[in-house]
C-alpha positions in Angstrom: 122.4 115.6 114.7 120.4 115.7 111.5 119.4 112.6 109.5 118.2 112.1 105.9 115.5 109.7 104.8 114.6 109.2 101.1 111.4 107.5 100.0 108.8 107.7 97.2 105.9 107.6 99.7 103.4 106.3 97.1 101.4 106.6 99.4 102.7 107.4 102.9 101.7 104.4 105.1 102.0 103.2 108.7 105.4 101.5 107.9 106.8 104.9 106.9 105.4 106.4 110.0 107.1 103.8 112.3 110.4 104.3 110.5 110.2 108.1 111.0 109.3 107.7 114.7 112.3 105.4 115.2 114.7 107.6 113.3 113.5 110.7 115.2 114.6 108.9 118.4 118.1 108.9 117.1 118.4 112.4 115.5 117.4 115.9 116.5 116.0 116.7 113.0 115.0 114.6 110.0 115.1 115.6 106.4 112.5 113.6 104.6 113.1 113.6 100.8 110.1 112.6 98.7 111.9 110.8 95.9 110.9 110.7 92.2 109.0 113.9 92.8 108.5 114.4 89.1 106.5 111.2 88.7 102.7 111.0 89.1 99.6 109.6 87.5 101.0 106.1 86.9 100.2 102.8 88.7 103.6 102.7 90.4 103.6 106.4 91.2 100.0 107.6 91.3 100.4 110.7 93.5 102.0 114.0 92.9 104.8 115.4 95.0 102.4 118.0 96.4 99.9 115.3 97.4 102.6 113.3 99.1 103.8 116.4 101.0 100.2 116.9 102.1 100.0 113.2 103.2 103.2 113.4 105.2 102.5 116.8 106.8 99.0 115.8 108.0 100.1 112.3 109.2 103.1 113.6 111.2 100.9 116.3 112.7 98.2 113.7 113.5 100.8 111.6 115.3 102.1 114.5 117.4 105.4 114.9 115.6 106.4 118.6 115.9 107.0 120.3 112.6 110.2 121.8 114.0 111.7 118.3 114.0 111.6 117.6 110.2 111.8 119.1 106.7 110.0 117.6 103.8 111.7 118.2 100.5 110.5 116.8 97.1 113.5 115.6 95.0 113.3 114.9 91.3 115.3 112.0 89.9 118.4 112.7 87.8 119.8 110.3 85.2 123.3 110.1 86.7 123.9 108.1 89.8 127.4 109.6 90.2 125.9 113.0 90.7 122.9 112.0 92.8 124.4 112.7 96.2 125.5 116.1 95.2 122.0 116.7 93.8 120.5 115.8 97.2 123.1 117.9 99.1 122.2 120.9 96.9 118.5 120.6 97.8 118.7 119.9 101.5 120.0 121.3 104.8 123.3 119.7 105.9 122.9 116.2 107.4 125.1 113.8 109.3 123.5 110.4 108.8 121.5 108.7 106.0 118.8 106.2 106.6 117.9 103.9 103.7 117.1 100.3 102.9 117.9 100.9 99.2 121.3 99.3 98.3 122.0 101.9 95.6 121.3 104.8 98.0 123.4 103.2 100.7 126.3 102.7 98.3 126.2 106.2 96.9 126.1 107.9 100.3 128.7 105.6 101.9 131.1 106.3 98.9 130.6 110.0 99.7 131.7 109.4 103.3 128.3 109.4 105.1 127.3 107.1 107.9 124.4 105.0 106.4 122.0 103.1 108.5 119.3 100.7 107.3 116.1 101.5 109.2 114.1 98.6 110.4 111.1 97.7 108.2 107.8 97.3 110.0 105.6 94.5 108.7 107.0 95.0 105.1 104.7 92.4 103.7 101.7 94.5 104.8 103.1 98.0 105.0 104.3 98.8 101.5 103.1 101.2 98.9 102.8 98.3 96.4 100.4 96.5 98.8 98.3 99.6 99.4 97.9 100.3 95.7 97.1 96.6 95.0 94.4 96.7 97.7 93.0 99.9 96.2 92.7 98.2 92.8 91.1 95.1 94.2 88.6 96.9 96.5 90.5 95.5 99.5 91.1 97.1 102.9 93.7 99.7 102.1 92.6 102.2 104.7 93.9 100.2 107.7 97.4 100.4 106.3 97.4 104.2 106.4 97.2 106.9 109.0 93.7 108.4 109.1 94.8 111.7 107.7 96.3 110.1 104.7 93.1 108.2 104.0 91.4 111.6 104.1 93.9 113.1 101.6 93.4 110.1 99.2 89.6 110.5 99.5 89.8 114.3 98.9 91.8 113.8 95.7 89.9 110.8 94.5 93.1 108.8 94.6 91.4 105.3 94.4 89.4 106.4 91.3 92.6 107.7 89.8 94.5 104.4 90.3 91.6 102.4 88.9 91.3 104.6 85.9 95.0 104.4 85.2 94.8 100.6 85.5 92.2 100.4 82.6 93.6 98.9 79.4 93.3 101.2 76.4 90.3 100.3 74.4 90.9 100.3 70.7 88.4 102.1 68.5 88.5 99.1 66.2 86.9 96.7 68.7 
């Protein structure tokens, strides 16, 4: 059986890792769609799709998850929800079950006849991309929320500096 999991992974954190481990206990292969792949360099979506692929690949390898058990596929948003499932199906191998905590994603796939399961969230108050990015901005402890290899990727690409720069207010020349 093959499952599908969609997430923005901005960035990939320990909560994502726990969900993937749990789902891989239920399916033979997992398609991991990196959602909103066209977005980057904003406070909500600071990392590129390529950077997120790198984070995922390195973190899954670091945690002993064989590459033969998953596919990572960046998926750009489309502006028509009625066509979104067909868009996903066009970009991915066939799948049997969808894992998502997003009500819209659940609705769209269930209307298309898929079995949809809401994966358990692991310490959602701590393990969320929003919390990781907030701690980066506030010079807090963001590293403990991420697999070590993801910390290395963020440091390699100067990700914290990018987020802090993006958070600056534009300074008017008239000031």
